[in-house]
N, C-alpha and C positions, 0 to 999 in steps of 0.2 A: 528744585525748579525756582528760578529767580522771579520775584514779583515784578521786576523790571520788564519782564516779557509779556505782562498783561497790559492790554490796551483798553482804555475806556472803562466804563462802569458795569458792562454786561459780562465781565469775566471771559471774554474771548481771548484767545492766546495767540501771540505772534511768535512762533518758535524760532525764527531766524533773526530776531531783533538784533541790531548792531552789526550784522554781517552784510556781506555783499548781497546775499540772497534776501536779507531783511530789507535792504534799500530797494531791491528790485520789486519785492512784494510788499511794499510799505503799507499799502491799503488793503492787504489781504488778511482776514481774520479767521481763525480756526476755533471751533468749540473744543473744549478740553478732551472730550471723547474721541474726536477725530485726531487730535494731536497724539494722544496715547496710542491710538491705533497705528498712526504713521510711525511713531517711535518704535513700536514693537515689530511691525511688518516690514518696514523699509530695510533694516539690516538683513532680515531673512530673505527678502526679495533679491537684494544685491548678492548675497552669498549664493542663493540658488542660481542666479543668472551666471555667475562665475563658474559654478560647478557644472552647469550645462555646457558652457563653452569649453571647459576642460574635457568633459566627457566626449564631445564630438571631435575635439582635436585629437584625443587619443584613439578614437575610432578610425580617423583618417591616417594616422601615423603609427602603424603597428610594427613593433620590433620583435625579433624571434624570441626574446626572453621577457616579454612584457606581461605584467599582471593584467587580468581583465579590468577594464576601467570601472570606477565606482559609479553606479547609477545615481543621478542627482535626486535629492529629496529636499523638501521645503523646510522641514523641521529637523535640526541636527539630532543625532543619536537615536531618536525614537521614530523618525519618519518612515523608515523602511518597515519597522515592526508594526506600526499602525496600519500601513498599507496592506501588509500581509494579513493582519487580523480582520480588517474591514472588507477588503476586496481581493482575497488571496489569489484565485485563479486568474482574474483579469489583470491584476498587478504583475504576477509572474510572467504572463504572456507579454505584457508591455515592456517589462524590464529586460527580458531576454530576446527581444526582437529589435533589429536595426536594419533599416533600408529594406524591409520586407522579408528578411531572413532571420532564422534563429542564430543567436550568438551566445557568448558567455559574458557574464557581468559580475560585479562585486557589490554585495549589499552589506550594510552594517546594522546588526541587531544590538541595540544599545552600544556597547563598545567592542563587540565581537565581529570581526570581518567574516563574511560568508561568501564563498565563491560558487556561483551557479554556472555550471557548464551545460549548455543545451545544443550548440551546433553539432550536427551528427559526426563530423570528423573528430571533434574533440571528445565526444562521448565514446567513440570507438577507441581512441587513444587511451582514455581513462580506463576502460575495461581491460586493455592489454597491459597496463602498468602493474608489475608485481608489487611495487611500493604502495599501491592504492587498492590492495586486495582485501583489506580487513574492514568488516562492517561494525567493528567494535564501538565506534562513535554512536551508531544507531542503537546498539544494545544498551549502552549506558543510559541513553535518553529514555528509551521505552521501558526498560526494567525499573528504573527509578520513578519516572513520572507516571507511567500507566499501570504497572504491575506491583508497585509498592515495595520494591526492594530497598532495604535500609542502606544508609550511607556506608556503614562498616563493611557490608558485603560488596557494595559497588566499588570499594577501594581496589579490589583485585582486578576488576575490569579496567579501571582507570590506569592502574600501574602496569598493565601488560602491554608492552611495546614490542613483543617478540614476533607478532604476525600470525597469520593463519596456516602457515606451511609447516611441514615436518621439521625443516631446518629453520631455526630462529633468524630473525633479521640481525645483520651485523651490528654490534654495539649494544644489543639487549643483554641485560643481566638477570632476567626473570628465571626463577627456578623452573625445572621441567614440570613439576607437579602443579605449579601455579600458572601454567600457560593456558589460561582459560579460553583465549581466542582459538587456539589450535584445537584444544580438547572439544570445545563446543562444535566447531565447524567440522572436524574430522568425524565425529559421531553422527552428525546430521547427514554428511555425505555418504557415509557407510549405509545408513538405513534408507535414505531417500533416493540415492543414485547408484548405490553399489549392491552388495549381496542381500541387503534387507528389502530392496524395492519390490522384488517379485512377491515375497510372502506378504508384505504390507498391502500391496495392491490386491492380491487375491483375497485377503481378509476383508478389505474395504468393499470390493466388488460383491462378495457374498452378502455382506450387510446391506448394500444398496439393493440387490436383487430381492432379498428377503423382505425388505421394507416396502419396495414397490409392489411386491406380491400381496402384502398385507393391505396396502392401499387399494389395490385392484379388487381384492376379495370383499372389501367394505362397500364397494359400489355395485348396487344392483337395482334394477327397476328404473333405469334411465338416468336422466341428468340430475346432478346434485350440485347445489350452489354452496360455495365456500367463500370465506371472507378474506383469506390471506394466503397467496401463493408462496410467500416466503416461509410461512410456518410449515407448509407441507414439505418443502424442499430442505429446510433445516433438519427436519426429522429424518428424511431419507438420506441426505448427504452428510450433514454435520454429525449426527449421532453415529453413523456408520464409521466415519473416520476416527472419532473419539474412541470408539470401541476397538477398532483395529490397532490404534496406537497404544492405548492404555489398558486394553482388555476389558472384560465384562465387570470386573470387580469394582472399578471406580464408580460406575453408574449404579450398580446394585447396592453398594454401600451408601451412596448419596443420591437418593431418588430426585432430589431437588437440584442437582448439579446442572442439568441441561437448561432448565428454565432460568436459573440464576445466571448462568453463563450468558445467555442471549440478552438478559436485562443489563448485565454488566457491559456487554458489547455496545449498547446504546450510549453508555457513559464514556466510552473510550475517547471520543474527541474532546470531552471536557478535561479528562486527565491529561491528554496530550497537549492541550493548550495551557496547562499549568494553572487551572482554576484551583484556588485554595481548598483544602479538605473541608474546612468548616462551612463552606458554601454548598457542599454536596455530601452531607453526612450519610445519606442512604446509599449512595454509590460506593462510598468508602467501606461502609459496613458490608455491603454485598461482596465487594472484592475480598475483604478479609474472611468472609464466610466461605468463599470459594477456595481460598488458600487453606482454610481449616479442613475442608473436605479432602483436599489433596493430602494433607498431613495425616488424616485418618486413614486414607488409602495406603500411605507409606507404611504405617504400623501393621496394617493387615497383610500387606504383601511381604514384608520382611519376616513376619511370623510363619507364613505358609509356603513361601517359595522354596522349591528344591530343583536342582538341575534336571531331574527326571521329568519335570513338568513341561519342559520345552517341547513343542510340537514337532511333527515330522518335517515341517518346513525349516527347522533349525532357528526359528526366530520368535514365533509367538508363544505365549504361555498365559494361563488363566489368571495369574496373580499380577505380574507387571505389564503384561500385554505384548511387549515387544523387546527385542534386544536393545533398542535405543533407550528405552526407559531404564532397563537394568544397568546399562553402561553409564548412563548419566548419574544414577545413584552411587555407583562405585567411584567414578572419576571426579565429578564436580564436588562431592563432599570432602575430597582431599585438598581442594584449593583453599588457600588462606582466607579466613573470614567467612567462609560459607557455613550455613547451618540449616536446620529444618525449614525455617521461614524463608531464607533466600532460595532454597531449592523449590519451595512451593511457588514463589514469585516467578522463578525461571520456568517452571513447568506450566504455570498458568499462561505465561507468554508463549510457550511452545504450542499448547492446545489452541490458543487464540490464533496464532499464525497458521496453524494447520487447517482451520475451518472457517475463520471469519472472512476470508476472501474467496474461497472456493464456493461457499454457499451463495453469496450475492452474484457471483459470476454465473453460476448455474441458473439462478433466478432470472437474470436478464437474458441469457441465451434462450431459456424456455419462454419467456415473455415474447421475444421476437419471433420465435418459432411459430407461435399461435396467433400473434397479432399482425405479422407482416403478410399481406395478401399473397397467396400462391406459394409461400415458402414451405409450408407443411407438406403440400403435395410433392414439391421437389425433393424434400428430405426423404419422404416415404419411397419415392421412386429410386433415389440414390441407394437407399438401404436394400431395396429389392434387387437392384442390379449388382450390389457389392458382394453377394454370396457370403454374407457374414453372420447369418442366423445359425444358431446352434440349438438343437432340440432340447427343451427342458431348462437350459441354463441362460438363455438370452442370446448372446452374441459371441462370435470369435473376436476377441478384443483386437488382435493384430490386424485382422481384415477391416474391422470397424475404423481403426485409426487411419487407414489408408484411403478412406472416402474423402475426396477433396472438399466437397461442400461442407461436411461436418467439421473438418479441420479449419476451414475458412470461417465458419460461424463462431467457432471457439476463439480464433485469433482476433476476429473483428469485435467480439464481445469484450475481450481484454483490452483491445486498443481503445474502445470508446469509453469504458467505465473504470479502468485502472487509474488511480490518482495517488501515486506513491513517491515519496522522497527516498533516494538512495544516497547515503552519506558515508564518507570515508575521510581519512587524513593520512599524511605521510609523516610519521613521527621522527624520522632520522635525517631527512634531507629534503630540499626543494625538488620538485618533480616537473619535468618538461612534458607538456601535452600538445606538442606540435606548435601551433601559433601562440599558445598561452603557457604561463608558468603557474604552478601552485606552490606557495611558500612552504617552508618547513613547518610542520605541526598545524597548518591551517586546515579548515574544514572545507571539503569539496562536496557539492550536492548536485544531483540530477533529479529533475521532476518528470515523471513519466507522462503526465497529462499534457504538459507543454509540448513534448515531442510528439505525442499522439494527435495533437490538434494542429500540427504544423501544416498550414495550407500550402506552403512551398513544396512539400513532399506529397501529401495525400491528395490535394486538389489538382496538382499538376498531372498526376498519373491518371486521374479519372474526374474531370471537371464536373460531370453530371452528378457525382456523388461526393459532395464536400465532406471535409473531415468531421463535421459535427453530426453527420447522419450515419445510421446503421445501414451497411450494405453487405449482405450475406456473401456475395461473390468477390469481395475486394481482394482476397488472397488466392483467387483461382485465375491462372494465366490463360492465354489464348489457346493453349493446347489442352485446357481442361484439367490441369494439374495444380495441386496446391503449391504456392510459391510466395516467399517473402523477399525475393530478390529486389534490390533497390531500396529496401527499408532498413538496412543495417544501421544501427545507431538511431533509428526513428521509431521502431517497434521494440519497446523495452519494458514490458509489464513485469518482468522478473529481475530487472537490473541486468548485470552482465559481469563478465570476467570470472575470477575465482569466487567472488562473493555472490554470484547469481543464485537466485532462490533455489535451494535443492529440492523443494517440493513441486517443481514445475511438471515433472513427469506424472506424478500422481494426480495433480490438478487436471492436466490435459485428459488423462484417461477417464477420470470421474465426470468431468463436464461433458465430454463427447458421449460417454455411455448414457448419461441421464437424458441428453437430447434425444438419443436414439430410442431409449425406453419410453419416454413421454410421447414421441411421435408414433411409435408402434402400438402402444398399449392403451392410449387414451385419446379421446376427443376433448378438446378444451376450448371454451369461449372466454376470452378476456373481457371483463365488464368495464374496466376503466377506459374512459375516452382518451385519456392522455396520462403520461407518467413523467413526473418531474423528479430530478435527482436531488438528494440531500447533499449539499456541498460542504456541510460541516465537517466531514471526514477528511478535510484537506491534508493530503500527504500521508494518510494512514492506511491506504489500501483501496479496494474496490468500492465504488460508490453504490449506495442503496437508494431506492425510491423514498421520497419523503412521506409517502402514505401507502397503506396496504393495497396490493393488487387483488381485487376481487375476481372470481372466476366461477364458471360452471364447468363440471367435468363428468364424463361418463367413461366406462371401460369399453374398449372396442370388441373384446372377446368375452364370451361367457366361460364358465368353469370347464367346459368341454372343448375349448379351443375354437368354438364357432363364433362367427361375427354376431355381436350383440344386436338384437332387434330394437 
């Protein structure tokens, strides 16, 4: 900074001295702090203005092979990342909205371009593209960041460009035994959508009915006040699914597993956001303790399992729990770089994915069931008319699933509270998605909450019930039937295409069953005047309330099946 630019003795600075601007503003003096501010801000402001002009120009002149335009940010390289961290949902909604409609856009996280596709037509095209059917990009992120898989084991996931199908993608040279994308997805599909679904569902339902019965038996003498509805439902739903998936041995060997698991779940957003391990040592120790419990279970199951232990359903056994867990032990251990620790990280991820979203979904459905005026009476009437009760065992599940109001409550709960990112990439070629292109090897993402809060879709259909509100009948049409017609590409709690969440059928059954059981067997009073959601779980699944939901509960029937007085 030249001393010639200082004027007078009070150290005011004339930044344009000697220039045309300097002669124009000859009598204008700037304190140094203002000058430094101008020097720093002015180039950013000019750059930002140019970026906005380019952005709107590209929006007005779209070609068939155009990349989504880059959303302007004030600070280069870190601007989008800061916006996501500081005001994630609000920023995402703003960045993917143009002229009042959802669109697709490009963000830059440090130096990595990220393509967000949110307009329904593009979302539908993305789900249909075979080249974008692999969720492996998400696996690498969550297994490494959240579940602590080591880099050596993650190398197999990063190297696998063969795709999730039986036939590898053209150009892939990955060995058959190392096709971890296909191996993982095929086993999940077999258990959760194929031959394993019936047995797994039956075991889960038995566990839910048993635990609801235990809760019912503990209630006598009228109303009982409890502090946390989530804790009740995690015991009924979460533990039942864990046991159905991994058998009784895991929890019997490790009595602290369930409590440690739900404490770990509270830390998942911190792991997901990349907080360094030294800043959250207790969370890291808890995660490693959970992995140690899984490894202890592995040793026990390997010693004791025999083929004759598999039950009549052809799936479950008391050692490994399910064919899914047996097959994972056999197949994943053969993949290059995998060991006991990587298996434990992967299985911790599987358990988390199986219960960490179903339980809060069930919680919020139950909350609205008892908090929404008149809804409980409507549900009880619908169950009575549905001819779905079965003596001694609860409900005929097939008949229960056909009740439109229950299906609508389920769908509306997922719409309002699911906040997930679905990520994929095309490793071998650029991919056309209708009006937009995705470059080769670039990351494509869809955020469910942005789509679920799209006022152009949800408010247009029912202006009296805007997207931000819970409306139990949103998915019931004029004929009184359940319908999601018109919401294709907008209702996406499970993602879509080949990579759609395979656990969706089990989740639907469990959520609807628990709604029905709670309505039929209990009276509940919600004590919270309002419930606010914890938005810290951005992109990692179903939102949870930021504080416990207190409640009063009593059973409706005594031990003889008579209405409780």
